[in-house]
Backbone as a chain_set.jsonl record, in Angstrom:
{"seq": "MLISDAGSPLISDPGYNLVQYCIENNIRVTSVPGPSSIVSSLQLSGLPISEFSFFGFVPKSKNKVENVIKNISQEKRTCVFFVSSHKLIIFLECLEKIIPDRSISICKELTKVNEFVFRGVSAKVKNKILENKENLKGEFVAVIDRQSLKSQDFDEIDLYKNELKKMVKKFSLTDIVEIVHKFTKINKNKIYKWLLKLKK", "coords": {"N": [[33.85, -69.17, -38.474], [35.678, -66.328, -39.849], [36.574, -64.489, -42.244], [37.414, -62.113, -44.509], [36.976, -59.533, -47.262], [38.096, -57.598, -47.857], [40.788, -56.813, -47.221], [42.98, -58.21, -43.868], [40.776, -59.249, -41.428], [39.729, -57.992, -38.462], [41.463, -55.42, -38.198], [40.736, -52.544, -37.489], [38.195, -52.839, -37.558], [35.412, -54.407, -35.984], [36.151, -57.175, -35.282], [37.554, -58.098, -33.168], [35.49, -58.583, -30.871], [34.487, -61.228, -31.554], [36.772, -62.48, -31.343], [37.27, -62.164, -28.317], [34.987, -62.963, -27.374], [35.392, -66.599, -28.264], [37.818, -66.576, -26.973], [37.354, -66.218, -24.266], [34.916, -68.662, -23.665], [37.026, -70.669, -23.902], [37.265, -71.593, -27.036], [39.34, -72.709, -29.261], [41.624, -70.523, -30.892], [42.979, -69.242, -33.902], [44.91, -68.432, -36.697], [45.026, -68.018, -40.254], [46.831, -66.031, -42.301], [46.331, -63.18, -43.935], [46.331, -61.437, -47.072], [47.151, -57.995, -45.708], [46.951, -54.861, -46.202], [48.22, -52.982, -44.02], [50.923, -54.488, -43.572], [52.303, -54.212, -45.725], [52.053, -51.841, -46.608], [53.967, -50.649, -45.127], [56.126, -52.383, -46.137], [57.243, -51.508, -48.313], [56.944, -48.455, -48.002], [59.96, -48.011, -47.873], [61.07, -46.438, -45.711], [61.929, -46.613, -42.695], [61.446, -49.364, -40.716], [61.572, -51.099, -38.365], [60.146, -50.884, -36.009], [57.103, -49.425, -35.359], [53.816, -47.973, -35.306], [50.341, -48.169, -35.576], [47.583, -46.236, -36.301], [44.919, -46.466, -37.298], [41.669, -45.05, -38.843], [42.105, -41.906, -40.229], [40.999, -38.923, -38.69], [37.263, -37.414, -38.644], [37.148, -34.478, -38.731], [39.255, -31.45, -39.759], [40.603, -30.046, -37.636], [40.66, -32.094, -35.5], [42.43, -33.776, -36.667], [44.74, -32.26, -37.237], [45.69, -32.339, -34.713], [45.953, -34.584, -33.954], [48.57, -35.436, -36.011], [49.94, -33.086, -34.63], [50.36, -34.496, -32.254], [51.603, -37.123, -32.951], [54.251, -35.399, -34.154], [56.865, -36.527, -32.545], [57.187, -38.773, -32.147], [59.075, -41.728, -32.245], [58.371, -43.515, -33.462], [57.529, -45.399, -36.832], [54.518, -44.265, -37.719], [51.413, -44.888, -39.004], [48.489, -44.773, -41.172], [45.091, -45.176, -42.04], [43.379, -43.435, -44.405], [40.819, -42.069, -45.896], [39.686, -41.07, -49.302], [38.304, -38.856, -49.419], [39.162, -37.557, -47.809], [42.395, -37.091, -47.681], [44.117, -35.385, -49.264], [43.171, -33.165, -47.64], [44.836, -34.433, -45.592], [47.205, -34.541, -46.293], [47.588, -31.409, -46.433], [48.162, -31.027, -43.95], [50.24, -31.987, -42.646], [51.65, -30.994, -44.115], [51.862, -28.679, -43.428], [52.046, -28.609, -40.408], [54.819, -30.614, -40.46], [56.528, -30.457, -42.478], [58.57, -31.604, -43.544], [59.222, -33.997, -43.305], [59.856, -37.42, -44.073], [57.224, -39.266, -46.204], [55.418, -41.903, -46.564], [52.373, -42.971, -49.631], [50.21, -45.192, -49.956], [48.956, -46.69, -52.363], [45.508, -48.982, -53.218], [46.699, -51.533, -52.628], [47.925, -54.483, -54.149], [46.012, -54.436, -55.612], [44.938, -53.777, -59.202], [45.392, -51.286, -59.74], [47.119, -50.246, -57.857], [49.705, -48.124, -56.456], [52.099, -46.186, -55.029], [52.95, -43.399, -53.731], [55.458, -41.524, -52.978], [57.913, -38.966, -50.621], [58.731, -35.83, -49.813], [55.566, -34.316, -47.956], [54.446, -32.049, -49.412], [55.864, -32.525, -51.807], [54.062, -35.157, -52.522], [51.633, -34.474, -52.345], [51.493, -32.838, -54.898], [51.846, -34.554, -57.139], [49.995, -36.202, -56.533], [47.362, -34.671, -56.757], [48.213, -34.264, -59.59], [46.403, -36.061, -61.17], [42.679, -36.599, -61.649], [42.708, -39.204, -60.884], [43.898, -40.204, -59.311], [43.045, -39.487, -57.082], [41.478, -41.741, -56.696], [40.122, -44.831, -54.551], [41.211, -46.382, -51.999], [43.588, -45.772, -49.193], [46.686, -45.744, -47.684], [48.648, -43.872, -45.217], [51.893, -43.61, -44.383], [54.036, -42.471, -42.463], [57.451, -41.047, -41.508], [59.437, -41.968, -38.727], [60.364, -39.227, -36.144], [63.227, -37.601, -36.931], [66.132, -38.427, -36.0], [68.235, -36.331, -34.999], [66.44, -34.233, -34.129], [65.386, -35.451, -32.137], [67.182, -35.948, -30.452], [68.341, -33.277, -29.753], [65.333, -32.044, -28.848], [65.641, -33.347, -26.693], [67.562, -32.752, -24.754], [67.095, -30.151, -24.51], [65.204, -30.272, -22.748], [66.484, -30.611, -20.106], [67.424, -27.932, -20.127], [67.281, -25.588, -17.974], [68.221, -26.694, -16.115], [70.797, -27.131, -17.411], [71.839, -24.774, -17.449], [72.42, -23.401, -15.23], [74.491, -25.286, -14.718], [76.461, -24.842, -16.135], [77.399, -22.211, -15.752], [78.809, -23.36, -13.257], [81.067, -25.536, -13.87], [82.79, -26.883, -16.217], [82.816, -26.811, -20.041], [83.398, -29.22, -21.025], [83.602, -31.217, -18.648], [80.313, -30.933, -18.095], [79.308, -32.289, -20.517], [80.255, -34.662, -21.019], [78.837, -35.558, -18.46], [76.312, -35.441, -19.4], [75.838, -36.702, -21.641], [76.728, -39.677, -20.229], [74.465, -39.951, -18.785], [72.175, -39.4, -21.279], [73.11, -40.47, -23.417], [73.695, -39.283, -25.783], [75.437, -38.292, -28.605], [78.497, -36.904, -28.45], [79.322, -34.336, -29.448], [77.656, -33.254, -30.867], [75.916, -32.448, -28.257], [77.944, -30.917, -26.945], [78.138, -28.184, -28.802], [75.29, -27.926, -28.352], [75.549, -26.968, -25.711], [77.462, -24.503, -25.938], [75.525, -22.779, -27.537], [74.091, -21.688, -25.85], [75.491, -21.136, -23.848], [75.977, -18.486, -24.729]], "CA": [[34.698, -69.038, -39.624], [35.783, -64.801, -39.875], [36.716, -64.149, -43.686], [37.073, -60.337, -45.282], [37.167, -59.867, -48.308], [39.015, -56.792, -47.855], [42.427, -57.082, -46.444], [42.828, -59.068, -43.002], [39.786, -58.907, -40.386], [40.262, -57.26, -36.846], [42.434, -54.466, -38.681], [40.333, -51.894, -38.338], [37.272, -53.635, -37.574], [34.865, -54.717, -34.515], [35.942, -58.381, -35.423], [38.017, -58.566, -32.526], [34.78, -59.754, -30.201], [34.519, -62.427, -31.958], [37.911, -63.663, -30.778], [37.424, -62.203, -27.591], [34.03, -64.27, -27.323], [36.274, -67.45, -28.151], [39.265, -66.664, -25.677], [36.471, -66.418, -22.991], [35.016, -69.626, -24.322], [37.982, -72.149, -24.722], [37.12, -72.085, -28.366], [40.21, -72.155, -29.813], [41.457, -69.676, -31.893], [44.374, -69.453, -35.16], [44.638, -67.341, -37.835], [45.48, -68.05, -41.328], [47.183, -64.885, -42.942], [45.41, -62.802, -45.278], [46.731, -60.019, -47.453], [47.41, -57.16, -44.794], [47.905, -53.203, -46.524], [49.363, -52.289, -43.09], [52.079, -55.029, -43.856], [52.207, -54.338, -47.161], [52.357, -50.495, -46.969], [55.072, -50.363, -44.237], [57.113, -53.425, -46.601], [57.1, -50.88, -49.612], [57.441, -47.628, -48.169], [61.025, -47.208, -47.783], [61.137, -45.919, -44.368], [62.225, -47.578, -41.192], [60.077, -50.159, -39.98], [61.73, -51.939, -37.297], [59.063, -50.314, -35.202], [55.864, -48.951, -35.893], [52.223, -47.44, -34.406], [48.88, -47.557, -36.158], [46.536, -45.447, -35.77], [43.293, -46.286, -37.643], [41.219, -44.577, -40.153], [42.384, -39.986, -39.865], [39.642, -38.582, -38.096], [37.08, -36.788, -39.727], [37.406, -32.732, -38.556], [40.556, -31.129, -39.749], [41.32, -29.754, -36.33], [41.374, -33.584, -35.031], [43.635, -34.204, -38.273], [46.298, -31.094, -37.304], [45.913, -32.458, -33.57], [46.621, -35.941, -34.37], [49.356, -34.705, -36.2], [50.912, -32.646, -33.499], [50.45, -35.602, -31.505], [52.597, -37.988, -33.316], [55.316, -35.541, -34.727], [57.51, -36.271, -31.847], [57.061, -39.887, -31.996], [59.699, -42.246, -32.35], [57.98, -45.044, -34.399], [56.937, -44.545, -37.993], [53.181, -43.741, -38.655], [50.702, -45.522, -40.006], [46.863, -44.226, -40.779], [44.248, -45.616, -43.024], [42.96, -42.506, -44.779], [39.7, -41.999, -47.037], [40.235, -40.978, -50.473], [37.658, -37.658, -49.189], [40.245, -36.447, -46.2], [43.823, -37.335, -48.232], [44.292, -34.425, -49.61], [43.426, -32.399, -46.188], [45.814, -34.415, -44.249], [48.809, -33.615, -46.539], [48.192, -30.47, -46.368], [47.949, -31.08, -42.288], [50.939, -32.804, -42.429], [53.183, -29.995, -44.842], [51.804, -26.997, -42.281], [53.172, -29.029, -39.331], [55.88, -31.34, -40.386], [56.638, -30.406, -43.896], [60.204, -32.417, -43.709], [58.644, -35.456, -42.826], [59.576, -38.449, -45.317], [56.388, -39.992, -45.985], [54.655, -42.962, -48.143], [50.84, -42.47, -49.73], [50.002, -46.379, -50.746], [47.24, -46.777, -52.863], [45.405, -49.743, -53.593], [47.647, -52.701, -52.713], [47.421, -56.058, -54.286], [44.88, -54.36, -56.588], [45.512, -53.597, -60.39], [45.556, -49.575, -59.871], [48.424, -50.08, -57.161], [51.241, -46.941, -57.044], [52.949, -45.586, -54.118], [53.981, -41.871, -54.053], [57.177, -41.324, -51.58], [58.435, -37.526, -50.466], [57.176, -35.141, -48.491], [54.021, -34.247, -47.703], [54.001, -31.238, -50.662], [55.629, -33.615, -52.895], [53.358, -36.463, -52.332], [50.507, -33.764, -52.475], [51.389, -32.106, -55.907], [51.825, -35.539, -57.504], [48.481, -36.76, -56.53], [46.81, -33.855, -57.607], [48.4, -34.115, -61.212], [45.76, -36.462, -61.755], [42.01, -36.904, -61.045], [42.413, -40.52, -61.154], [44.832, -40.764, -58.244], [42.418, -39.859, -55.609], [40.143, -42.412, -56.263], [40.739, -45.56, -53.833], [41.827, -46.586, -50.364], [44.971, -44.772, -49.292], [47.295, -45.989, -46.524], [49.691, -43.574, -45.348], [52.91, -44.292, -43.61], [54.739, -41.235, -41.952], [58.972, -41.736, -40.883], [59.713, -41.399, -37.03], [60.737, -37.918, -36.059], [64.496, -37.638, -37.139], [67.341, -38.701, -34.312], [69.119, -35.618, -34.714], [65.455, -33.736, -33.362], [65.201, -36.234, -30.799], [68.71, -35.542, -29.8], [68.044, -31.566, -29.287], [65.009, -32.251, -27.869], [65.627, -34.534, -25.482], [68.264, -32.156, -24.423], [66.15, -29.355, -24.037], [63.942, -30.252, -21.487], [67.165, -30.039, -19.194], [67.72, -26.242, -20.479], [67.334, -24.727, -16.834], [69.371, -27.06, -15.259], [72.32, -26.704, -17.729], [72.266, -23.211, -17.23], [73.052, -23.456, -13.684], [75.98, -25.899, -14.802], [77.338, -23.814, -17.192], [78.381, -21.256, -14.848], [79.92, -23.675, -12.161], [81.902, -26.537, -14.301], [83.246, -26.696, -17.36], [81.615, -27.822, -20.825], [84.045, -30.873, -20.91], [82.881, -32.012, -17.845], [79.03, -31.038, -18.856], [79.215, -32.673, -21.944], [80.446, -36.241, -19.933], [77.544, -35.889, -17.41], [75.159, -35.35, -20.373], [76.613, -37.892, -22.348], [76.677, -40.487, -19.532], [72.883, -40.236, -19.032], [71.556, -39.488, -22.252], [74.423, -41.357, -24.776], [73.345, -38.279, -26.944], [76.823, -37.918, -29.41], [79.354, -35.915, -27.332], [79.953, -33.262, -30.219], [76.059, -32.57, -30.342], [75.903, -31.898, -26.562], [78.776, -29.608, -27.161], [77.555, -27.394, -30.034], [74.561, -27.063, -28.151], [76.038, -25.896, -24.318], [77.764, -23.114, -26.897], [74.458, -21.9, -28.128], [73.24, -21.941, -24.905], [76.0, -20.007, -23.317], [75.865, -17.466, -25.952]], "C": [[34.684, -67.202, -39.314], [36.616, -64.653, -41.006], [36.357, -63.037, -43.558], [37.883, -60.603, -46.819], [38.072, -58.592, -48.623], [40.027, -56.482, -46.735], [42.275, -58.174, -44.913], [41.977, -58.515, -41.757], [40.453, -58.7, -38.856], [40.733, -56.047, -37.092], [41.247, -53.602, -38.613], [38.493, -51.439, -38.235], [36.593, -54.442, -36.318], [35.257, -56.866, -34.503], [36.474, -59.102, -33.991], [36.861, -59.171, -31.019], [34.393, -60.619, -30.449], [35.388, -63.284, -30.913], [38.182, -63.795, -29.056], [36.298, -63.436, -26.228], [35.102, -66.096, -27.187], [36.808, -67.848, -27.147], [38.171, -66.817, -24.358], [35.601, -67.839, -22.566], [35.506, -70.816, -23.817], [37.48, -71.921, -25.72], [38.709, -71.965, -28.427], [40.154, -71.163, -31.174], [42.913, -69.393, -32.748], [43.934, -68.238, -36.043], [45.248, -67.42, -39.127], [45.927, -66.818, -42.135], [46.686, -64.517, -43.915], [46.275, -61.345, -45.501], [46.493, -58.487, -46.031], [47.868, -55.776, -45.168], [48.362, -52.852, -45.182], [51.122, -52.4, -43.287], [52.764, -54.289, -45.103], [52.977, -52.531, -47.583], [54.058, -50.202, -46.066], [56.478, -51.32, -45.477], [57.374, -52.031, -47.693], [57.112, -49.204, -49.587], [59.154, -46.924, -48.232], [61.453, -46.587, -46.715], [61.259, -47.001, -43.474], [60.988, -48.124, -40.524], [59.806, -51.249, -38.835], [60.407, -51.516, -35.917], [57.973, -49.139, -35.375], [54.422, -48.672, -34.903], [51.374, -47.42, -35.425], [48.276, -47.269, -35.731], [44.822, -45.012, -36.17], [43.238, -45.268, -38.603], [41.809, -42.984, -39.5], [41.377, -39.856, -39.688], [38.757, -37.332, -38.932], [37.376, -35.176, -39.572], [39.206, -32.586, -39.077], [41.059, -30.452, -38.567], [41.753, -30.631, -35.714], [42.157, -33.832, -35.657], [44.983, -33.616, -37.448], [46.383, -32.059, -35.451], [46.42, -34.039, -33.317], [48.174, -35.951, -34.688], [50.82, -34.757, -35.274], [51.38, -33.72, -32.768], [51.875, -36.482, -31.916], [54.154, -36.987, -34.421], [56.445, -35.677, -33.497], [57.603, -38.048, -31.708], [58.0, -40.331, -32.855], [59.693, -43.458, -32.743], [57.349, -44.551, -35.606], [55.751, -44.825, -37.568], [52.761, -44.53, -39.146], [49.354, -45.277, -39.762], [46.345, -44.957, -42.142], [43.774, -44.157, -43.496], [42.248, -42.793, -46.22], [40.17, -41.164, -48.311], [39.615, -38.607, -50.151], [38.648, -36.82, -48.296], [42.149, -36.664, -46.493], [44.152, -36.011, -47.821], [44.495, -32.868, -48.131], [44.087, -33.076, -44.874], [46.774, -34.525, -44.471], [49.235, -32.7, -46.287], [48.242, -30.198, -44.65], [49.412, -31.21, -41.821], [52.178, -31.637, -43.374], [53.133, -28.767, -43.455], [52.69, -27.487, -40.405], [54.392, -29.319, -39.057], [56.153, -31.037, -41.431], [58.064, -31.145, -44.353], [60.021, -33.549, -43.779], [58.727, -36.123, -44.66], [58.111, -39.136, -45.147], [55.656, -40.398, -47.293], [53.075, -42.67, -48.321], [51.371, -43.977, -50.779], [48.866, -46.377, -51.199], [46.677, -48.456, -53.425], [46.051, -50.852, -54.038], [47.382, -53.905, -53.318], [46.622, -55.804, -55.13], [45.702, -53.689, -58.247], [45.559, -52.23, -60.673], [46.399, -49.659, -58.653], [49.48, -48.83, -57.315], [51.183, -46.533, -55.344], [53.614, -44.475, -54.521], [54.455, -41.927, -52.313], [57.444, -39.582, -51.993], [57.484, -37.375, -49.159], [56.355, -34.531, -48.641], [53.55, -33.057, -49.067], [54.361, -31.847, -52.122], [55.038, -34.309, -53.589], [52.251, -35.628, -53.321], [50.212, -33.459, -53.652], [51.457, -33.335, -56.918], [50.37, -36.02, -57.612], [47.851, -35.945, -57.264], [47.005, -33.516, -59.157], [47.023, -35.031, -62.177], [44.882, -37.225, -61.072], [41.721, -38.226, -59.929], [43.084, -41.043, -59.768], [43.428, -40.584, -56.564], [41.208, -40.851, -55.443], [40.733, -43.897, -55.344], [40.765, -46.101, -52.666], [43.24, -46.328, -50.611], [45.235, -45.942, -47.622], [48.859, -45.024, -46.312], [50.906, -43.873, -44.173], [53.842, -43.011, -43.472], [55.782, -41.396, -40.706], [58.162, -41.061, -39.459], [60.446, -39.898, -36.858], [62.521, -38.374, -36.189], [65.41, -37.637, -35.809], [67.859, -37.063, -34.179], [68.147, -34.551, -33.832], [65.231, -34.44, -32.046], [65.976, -35.964, -30.01], [67.891, -34.036, -28.848], [67.095, -31.129, -28.239], [65.231, -33.018, -26.326], [66.518, -33.692, -24.494], [67.758, -31.028, -24.046], [65.209, -29.277, -23.116], [64.761, -30.071, -20.242], [67.853, -28.374, -19.518], [67.842, -25.321, -19.098], [68.585, -25.437, -16.358], [70.684, -26.781, -15.478], [72.73, -25.168, -17.433], [73.025, -22.561, -16.004], [74.077, -24.153, -13.669], [77.1, -25.803, -15.448], [78.205, -22.859, -16.46], [79.061, -22.092, -13.678], [80.678, -24.664, -12.72], [82.091, -25.911, -15.472], [82.871, -27.687, -18.79], [82.442, -28.668, -21.035], [83.446, -31.985, -20.028], [81.326, -32.353, -17.659], [78.91, -32.097, -19.803], [79.336, -34.415, -21.279], [79.332, -36.297, -19.444], [76.158, -36.602, -18.513], [74.754, -36.357, -21.382], [75.986, -39.294, -21.503], [74.861, -40.899, -19.507], [71.846, -40.662, -20.306], [71.924, -40.449, -23.459], [73.937, -40.711, -25.778], [75.245, -38.251, -27.29], [77.202, -36.717, -28.133], [79.066, -34.255, -28.496], [78.457, -32.301, -30.512], [75.593, -31.706, -29.054], [76.66, -30.657, -26.609], [78.474, -28.067, -27.597], [76.53, -26.569, -28.686], [74.522, -26.367, -26.822], [76.648, -24.393, -25.185], [76.702, -22.725, -27.158], [73.57, -21.256, -26.755], [74.757, -20.889, -23.845], [76.732, -18.51, -24.052], [74.885, -16.307, -25.001]], "O": [[33.774, -66.751, -38.619], [37.779, -64.708, -40.605], [35.411, -62.649, -42.873], [38.767, -61.328, -47.275], [38.753, -58.607, -49.648], [39.888, -55.985, -45.618], [41.333, -58.965, -44.968], [42.347, -57.52, -41.134], [41.457, -59.207, -38.355], [40.486, -55.287, -36.155], [40.524, -53.719, -39.603], [37.828, -50.456, -38.563], [37.364, -55.143, -35.663], [34.639, -57.654, -33.788], [36.108, -60.216, -33.617], [37.291, -60.016, -30.234], [33.74, -61.16, -29.557], [35.114, -64.181, -30.116], [38.79, -64.685, -28.461], [36.476, -64.104, -25.209], [35.396, -66.59, -26.099], [36.635, -68.874, -26.49], [38.405, -67.684, -23.516], [35.543, -68.172, -21.382], [34.846, -71.767, -23.398], [36.344, -72.108, -25.284], [39.291, -71.174, -27.684], [39.303, -70.999, -32.049], [43.944, -69.352, -32.077], [42.992, -67.446, -36.043], [46.258, -66.716, -39.144], [44.991, -66.556, -42.89], [46.494, -65.283, -44.86], [46.701, -60.519, -44.693], [45.344, -58.282, -45.637], [48.922, -55.35, -44.696], [49.306, -52.089, -45.383], [52.05, -51.592, -43.264], [53.926, -53.886, -45.056], [53.864, -52.153, -48.349], [55.031, -49.607, -46.53], [57.616, -50.857, -45.559], [58.398, -51.613, -47.151], [57.232, -48.558, -50.628], [59.481, -45.773, -48.523], [62.546, -46.059, -46.924], [60.729, -48.108, -43.565], [59.985, -47.619, -40.019], [58.829, -51.894, -38.453], [60.099, -52.293, -35.013], [58.308, -47.963, -35.516], [54.207, -49.274, -33.851], [51.623, -46.592, -36.3], [48.001, -47.739, -34.627], [44.005, -44.153, -35.838], [44.189, -44.69, -39.128], [41.937, -42.922, -38.277], [40.551, -40.5, -40.335], [39.295, -36.498, -39.66], [37.938, -34.688, -40.552], [40.115, -33.378, -38.83], [42.279, -30.305, -38.636], [42.886, -30.566, -35.239], [43.034, -34.359, -34.973], [45.97, -34.27, -37.112], [47.545, -32.363, -35.183], [47.234, -34.405, -32.469], [48.984, -36.37, -33.86], [51.826, -35.448, -35.116], [52.58, -33.94, -32.607], [52.939, -36.465, -31.296], [54.896, -37.6, -35.189], [57.094, -34.631, -33.481], [58.4, -38.377, -30.829], [58.122, -39.827, -33.972], [60.546, -44.328, -32.57], [56.709, -43.499, -35.602], [55.765, -45.836, -36.866], [53.492, -45.18, -39.893], [48.851, -45.412, -38.647], [47.065, -45.242, -43.099], [43.852, -43.484, -42.468], [42.672, -43.373, -47.219], [41.222, -40.546, -48.142], [40.195, -37.574, -50.484], [38.758, -35.596, -48.222], [42.996, -36.417, -45.634], [44.381, -35.539, -46.707], [45.384, -32.067, -47.841], [44.048, -32.702, -43.702], [47.616, -34.643, -43.58], [50.404, -32.461, -45.986], [48.369, -29.042, -44.246], [49.803, -30.661, -40.791], [53.39, -31.628, -43.161], [54.03, -28.234, -42.801], [53.481, -26.922, -39.65], [55.092, -28.883, -38.144], [55.807, -32.145, -41.842], [58.464, -31.143, -45.517], [60.813, -34.22, -44.441], [58.224, -35.793, -45.734], [57.803, -39.548, -44.029], [55.384, -39.855, -48.363], [52.457, -42.199, -47.366], [52.198, -44.087, -51.683], [47.843, -46.104, -50.571], [47.51, -49.112, -54.05], [46.133, -51.249, -55.201], [46.37, -54.443, -52.869], [46.216, -56.809, -55.715], [46.848, -53.24, -58.294], [45.766, -51.905, -61.842], [46.306, -48.501, -58.246], [50.029, -48.677, -58.405], [50.177, -46.652, -54.645], [54.534, -44.399, -55.335], [54.043, -42.196, -51.184], [57.291, -39.035, -53.085], [56.652, -37.836, -48.378], [56.307, -33.999, -49.75], [52.464, -33.184, -49.632], [53.7, -31.811, -53.159], [55.117, -34.394, -54.814], [51.991, -35.86, -54.502], [49.033, -33.576, -53.988], [50.88, -32.918, -57.922], [49.744, -36.174, -58.66], [47.658, -36.262, -58.438], [46.287, -32.78, -59.834], [46.707, -34.835, -63.35], [45.204, -38.106, -60.275], [41.07, -38.361, -58.893], [42.811, -42.127, -59.252], [43.151, -41.257, -55.571], [40.329, -40.893, -54.581], [41.944, -44.062, -55.493], [39.572, -46.289, -52.43], [43.921, -46.5, -51.622], [44.466, -46.556, -46.881], [49.897, -45.251, -46.933], [50.59, -44.394, -43.103], [54.371, -42.59, -44.501], [55.519, -41.676, -39.537], [57.208, -40.339, -39.17], [61.201, -39.617, -37.789], [62.976, -39.353, -35.598], [65.298, -36.905, -34.825], [67.815, -36.627, -33.029], [68.705, -33.957, -32.909], [64.904, -33.857, -31.013], [65.663, -35.715, -28.846], [67.23, -33.908, -27.818], [67.316, -30.408, -27.265], [64.818, -32.952, -25.168], [66.251, -33.896, -23.309], [68.062, -30.825, -22.871], [64.532, -28.302, -22.789], [64.213, -29.528, -19.283], [68.835, -27.943, -18.912], [68.533, -24.306, -19.188], [69.701, -24.932, -16.229], [71.543, -26.413, -14.676], [73.84, -24.67, -17.246], [73.839, -21.648, -15.868], [74.844, -23.928, -12.733], [78.206, -26.343, -15.427], [79.428, -22.747, -16.545], [79.944, -21.476, -13.08], [81.397, -24.977, -11.772], [81.737, -24.776, -15.791], [82.687, -28.903, -18.751], [81.701, -29.376, -21.716], [83.0, -33.095, -20.319], [80.908, -33.444, -17.27], [78.024, -32.888, -19.478], [78.359, -35.157, -21.185], [78.596, -37.149, -19.942], [75.45, -37.608, -18.478], [73.644, -36.697, -21.791], [75.011, -39.911, -21.93], [74.254, -41.826, -20.044], [71.092, -41.626, -20.433], [71.154, -41.019, -24.232], [73.671, -41.371, -26.783], [76.115, -38.203, -26.421], [76.554, -36.039, -27.336], [78.598, -33.224, -28.014], [78.273, -31.089, -30.401], [75.06, -30.599, -28.984], [76.181, -29.548, -26.373], [78.561, -27.055, -26.901], [76.658, -25.452, -28.185], [73.764, -25.419, -26.614], [76.151, -23.299, -24.921], [76.89, -21.541, -26.88], [72.598, -20.502, -26.795], [74.437, -19.874, -23.225], [77.728, -17.828, -23.812], [74.5, -15.257, -25.516]]}, "num_chains": 1, "name": "protein.A"}
């Protein structure tokens, strides 16, 4: 029997090795649900959670933290991280630098006496946490909103910028809008506005 007093077993711990061993040796494995800070944080975040990605603990160095955030800046799913107390402010500063307008939720000490959830953009959350040094104590889960649909749309159109420049010279904007919409399903008005900027 594998039991944990710090959340669900196998979440950012090597317990899966035991599960793999049992499977390989035809030993029946089952699960009795326990508290999971990942699920609780998603539920309390106020962010869309129909799809999400879990990235484990935030890396140790600031450069690596920035690289991780750059990598998730285009993520179309809500992102979840574990953050240690001594890395929390660095993590928030990196979010503020790279994706300052993204909504986030920082969940502290879930299911415990000092449970608290900080919500907003990274700068607002950071300032709220720094108001009281007690806020920096404990264990944290960061939930970061997915890339906005508006940004996704225009990033996707931007991938075809060179091809569209050629098309603008040969076809009407209306025809191009129909073609792009057919293949991308992006709103026609958004495509039209983007093409007008491209034509200038």
